[in-house]
N, C-alpha and C positions, 0 to 999 in steps of 0.2 A: 824351521821351527813352526809348529802349528799355532793357530791363533790363541788357543787356551793357554798353552805354555808361554806364549809371548806375553799374555796378560798377567800370568802368575809370576813371571820372572821379576826379580828384584830390580828396581830402578830408583835412583835418587836424583831428583831434580836439583839444580844448583841452589834453589831457594831453600831447600831442606837439608843441605849438606852441613855437617859439623866440621868446621875448618881443619881441625887437627886429627880427624879420623878418616881412614880410607874406606871406600864403599865396601870392600871385602870384609872389613871388621864388623860393619853393621850387618851384613848379610850372614856372617858366620854365627851369629847369636851371642850369648853372653851379656855382660853388663852394658857394653856399648850398644848392642841391639835394643836392650830395654830402655836405655836413655833416649835413643832415636825414636822409639815407639812412643814414649811419654811426651816427647816434644811434638810429634805429629798429632797425638790426641789433644794436646793443649792448643795447637794451631786450629784444629777442627772446632774446639769450644769457642775460641775467639771469633773465627769466621762464622760460626753459628749465630753469635750475637749480631753480627753484621747482616746476616740473611733474615733474621727474625721479622723485621718490618715488611719483608716481601712475602712472608708466609712460606719460606723455604727452610729446610733443615739440612745439615751436613753432618756426616759421621765418618770417622776414620775406618777404612777397611784394610785388613791385613795386606801387606805387600806394598804399602806406601800409597794406596789409592784412597779416594774419598767418594762417598755416595751422597749426592744431592737429591732431595725429594721435595715435592710440592704437596699441598694439602689435598690434591685430587688423586694422589697415589702414584703419580709418575716419578720415576727415579732414573738418574743417570750416574754412571761411574766416571769420575774425573781422575785422570792419571796423576795430576799434581796441581798445586795451587795456581800455577800459571795458566791452566786451562779453565779456570773457574768461571770468569765473567761471561765468556761466550755461551756456556751451558746455562747459566743463570738467565740470560736473556732469552735463550730458546725455551726454557721452561715457562718463563713469564710471558713470552710472546711480544715483548717490547724491549727497546733499549733501556739500559740502566746506567745512570751516572753515579759512580762510586764517590764522587765529590759533591753530590747534591746537598744543598744546605740543610734541608730537613733531615736527611740521613745523618749528616755530621752532627747536628744538634742532638738527635736521638742517641748517637754513639757516645757523645760527651756525657749525656745524662745516665747512660747505662753502665758506665765503668768498663767499657769494652777492652781496655788495655790490661786487664788483670784477671 
């Protein structure tokens, strides 16, 4: 398989699976695919709130991938949410602690859970 086809091929990471749905059902389209897409978009919105204090944005890209961008115009494609933090650190050029007290306080005040 060529690199482009490999990138466009549908892939569901375990963190994004819908327990009662088979991957083939999500890939085939229909209502199940629409629900899966809505859930991914919602995840991207929630993660976007987490990334905001770092000056980063995230958006869902068709096929189950996400695009993370910084304020300088750099962007990376992340295959799934599991690969998020290493790319955040690369874009920022420094390690990030997702349990940092200031970040957690910000998130509590921003209503990140909804």
